[in-house]
C-alpha positions in Angstrom: -14.2 1.4 -6.6 -11.8 3.9 -5.5 -14.3 6.2 -3.4 -13.5 9.8 -3.4 -14.4 11.4 0.0 -16.7 14.3 -1.3 -16.9 15.8 2.2 -13.3 16.4 2.0 -12.6 16.5 -1.8 -15.4 19.2 -2.4 -14.1 20.4 -5.8 -16.0 18.3 -8.5 -13.4 19.2 -11.0 -10.7 17.7 -8.9 -12.7 14.5 -8.6 -13.1 14.6 -12.5 -9.5 15.0 -13.0 -8.7 11.9 -10.7 -11.1 10.0 -13.0 -9.3 11.1 -16.1 -6.1 10.6 -14.7 -6.7 6.9 -13.7 -4.6 4.2 -15.6 -6.9 1.5 -16.1 -4.7 -0.8 -17.9 -2.0 -0.5 -15.2 -4.6 -1.2 -12.7 -6.0 -4.4 -14.1 -2.5 -5.7 -14.7 -1.7 -5.0 -11.1 -4.6 -7.0 -9.8 -3.9 -10.1 -11.8 -4.8 -9.1 -15.7 -7.7 -9.3 -17.7 -8.5 -12.7 -17.2 -9.7 -11.8 -13.7 -11.3 -8.5 -14.2 -12.8 -6.1 -16.8 -11.8 -2.4 -16.4 -15.1 -0.6 -15.2 -16.4 2.8 -16.1 -19.9 2.6 -14.3 -21.1 2.3 -10.8 -23.5 -0.6 -11.6 -22.1 -4.1 -12.4 -22.8 -5.4 -15.9 -25.4 -8.2 -14.6 -27.6 -5.5 -13.0 -30.8 -5.0 -14.9 -30.6 -1.4 -16.5 -26.8 -1.3 -16.5 -25.9 1.3 -19.0 -22.6 1.2 -21.0 -21.2 4.5 -20.8 -17.8 6.0 -20.0 -17.7 9.6 -18.6 -14.2 9.9 -18.5 -12.3 7.9 -21.4 -8.8 7.8 -22.0 -7.1 9.6 -24.9 -7.8 8.0 -28.1 -10.0 5.5 -26.5 -7.1 4.0 -24.7 -7.1 2.5 -21.1 -4.3 4.6 -20.1 -6.1 7.8 -18.9 -6.2 11.3 -20.3 -3.6 13.1 -18.4 -4.0 16.2 -20.5 -7.6 16.6 -19.6 -6.7 15.9 -16.1 -4.4 18.7 -16.1 -6.6 21.0 -17.8 -9.2 20.6 -15.0 -6.8 21.4 -12.3 -5.3 24.4 -14.1 -5.0 27.4 -11.6 -6.1 25.2 -8.7 -4.0 24.2 -5.6 -3.9 20.4 -6.0 -4.5 18.9 -2.5 -2.3 16.2 -1.1 -4.5 13.1 -0.6 -4.7 10.6 1.9 -5.2 7.2 0.1 -6.5 4.4 2.5 -6.6 0.8 1.9 -6.5 -2.5 3.4 -2.9 -3.7 4.3 -2.5 -6.7 2.3 0.5 -7.3 -0.3 -1.9 -7.0 -3.5 -3.5 -3.8 -1.8 0.0 -2.3 -1.4 1.1 -2.9 -5.0 -2.2 -1.4 -6.4 -1.9 1.6 -4.1 1.6 2.1 -5.4 0.4 1.8 -9.0 -2.6 4.0 -8.7 -0.9 6.7 -7.0 1.9 6.7 -9.7 -0.7 6.9 -12.4 -2.7 9.7 -10.8 0.4 11.6 -10.1 1.1 12.1 -13.6 -1.6 14.9 -13.4 0.1 16.5 -10.4 -1.5 14.6 -7.4 0.5 13.5 -4.6 -0.5 11.1 -1.9 0.0 9.9 1.6 -0.5 6.1 1.5 -2.2 4.9 4.6 -2.3 0.9 4.8 -4.9 0.0 7.5 -5.1 -3.3 9.4 -7.7 -5.3 7.3 -9.9 -6.4 10.6 -10.1 -2.5 11.5 -10.4 -1.2 7.7 -14.3 -0.7 7.4 -14.7 0.4 10.9 -12.2 3.1 10.1 -13.3 4.4 6.8 -16.9 3.9 7.7 -16.6 6.5 10.4 -18.1 9.8 9.0 -15.2 11.8 10.5 -12.7 9.7 8.8 -9.8 11.9 7.2 -9.3 9.3 4.4 -9.6 11.2 0.9 -9.3 8.2 -1.4 -10.7 4.9 0.1 -10.4 1.6 -1.5 -13.5 -0.6 -1.5 -15.6 -2.9 -3.3 -19.4 -4.0 -3.5 -21.4 -6.9 -4.8 -25.1 -6.3 -5.2 -27.3 -8.4 -2.8 -30.0 -8.8 -5.4 -30.5 -8.1 -9.1 -31.5 -4.5 -9.0 -30.1 -1.0 -9.0 -31.4 -0.2 -5.6 -28.8 -2.8 -4.2 -26.0 -0.6 -5.5 -26.9 2.8 -6.0 -29.4 3.0 -3.1 -26.8 1.7 -0.8 -23.7 3.4 -1.7 -25.0 6.7 -3.0 -27.9 7.8 -0.9 -26.8 10.6 1.2 -29.9 10.1 3.4 -28.3 6.9 4.8 -24.9 8.6 6.0 -24.7 7.9 9.7 -21.9 8.6 12.2 -20.3 5.2 12.1 -20.7 2.0 9.9 -21.1 3.7 6.6 -21.5 2.1 3.1 -21.5 5.5 1.4 -17.8 5.6 1.5 -17.8 8.6 -0.8 -20.1 10.5 1.8 -21.9 11.8 -1.4 -25.0 13.6 -0.4 -26.9 15.3 -3.2 -30.6 16.2 -2.7 -31.7 15.5 -6.3 -30.0 12.0 -6.2 -31.5 11.3 -3.0 -35.1 12.2 -4.1 -34.6 10.2 -7.3 -33.5 7.0 -5.5 -36.5 7.5 -3.2 -38.7 7.6 -6.2 -37.3 4.6 -7.7 -37.3 2.6 -4.6 -40.9 2.6 -4.4 -41.7 2.2 -8.1 -43.5 -1.3 -8.3 -42.6 -2.0 -12.0 -38.9 -2.8 -11.4 -38.4 -3.3 -15.3 -39.3 0.5 -15.7 -37.1 1.3 -12.8 -34.3 -0.4 -14.2 -33.3 1.8 -17.1 -33.8 4.8 -14.8 -31.1 3.3 -12.5 -28.7 3.1 -15.3 -29.6 6.8 -16.4 -28.9 7.9 -12.7 -25.7 5.9 -12.7 -24.4 8.0 -15.5 -25.7 11.3 -14.1 -23.8 10.5 -10.8 -20.6 10.0 -12.4 -20.8 12.8 -15.0 -22.3 15.5 -12.5 -20.5 14.5 -9.4 -17.7 11.9 -9.9 -17.9 10.5 -6.3 -15.7 7.6 -7.0 -13.4 6.0 -9.6 -14.8 2.7 -10.8 -12.0 0.0 -10.9 -13.1 -3.2 -12.0 -15.8 -5.7 -13.1 -14.7 -9.1 -11.3 -14.7 -12.4 -13.1 -15.6 -15.3 -11.0 -14.2 -18.9 -12.0 -16.2 -21.8 -10.5 -15.6 -25.5 -10.8 -17.9 -28.4 -9.7 -16.6 -31.9 -9.6 -18.3 -34.8 -11.6 -19.5 -36.3 -8.3 -21.4 -33.3 -7.3 -25.0 -33.4 -8.2 -28.0 -31.0 -8.4 -26.4 -27.6 -8.5 -26.2 -24.9 -10.8 -24.4 -21.3 -11.1 -27.0 -18.7 -9.8 -27.2 -15.6 -12.2 -27.9 -13.5 -9.2 -25.1 -14.5 -6.9 -22.7 -15.7 -9.5 -21.6 -18.9 -7.7 -22.8 -22.5 -7.2 -26.2 -22.9 -5.4 -25.7 -25.6 -2.7 -29.1 -26.0 -1.1 -30.0 -29.1 -2.8 -26.5 -30.2 -3.9 -25.5 -33.8 -3.1 -22.6 -36.2 -3.4 -23.2 -38.8 -6.2 
């Protein structure tokens, strides 16, 4: 995701405009191409039960290049803020930040690019007082359930002074209440679809992040490795009972 710090970027139409202006095609090419990732439009990954296929901010004519005119329309009459864009300081992230800031700049946004030493990155952006407006980050659910994504990343009741996972600093009472309800629903199959609906509601009503990509994993096991398999939960080989033939 490219998290949008909602405590600083408080106008939801500005956040929606960022989503509309985002060029998914340019971004995917910058991270290695369509062989390594699919462009994302949702907060939940495709493998999470209840994942809902929707796109709240489609590109013009169904393209992956964004809809700059819609973004400009949402910004009309507003003072467009200059945003601080924070990312871990690696060669790939420097390239991606340049590509993203150029694509978002088509709608009139301007940025201060702020590369942060990778070892200090999540300590810095996880501090509630951070002055970062856009925060580069990713997430892999720890188990196959919507709680392991939405309940971790978008539950405002879990925001603390330091060490946050909710890097959008998003806190809506209705969403908090719905997540609490779903968390204690014993029928997880019934809960699954509601997480998909909540995912869409969060993006349409609040736009607290720009979904970036769904990762593709490539794993290879040699012919002399026995008794392992690719886990559908963790998307890599299970090694607990593996052995060398």
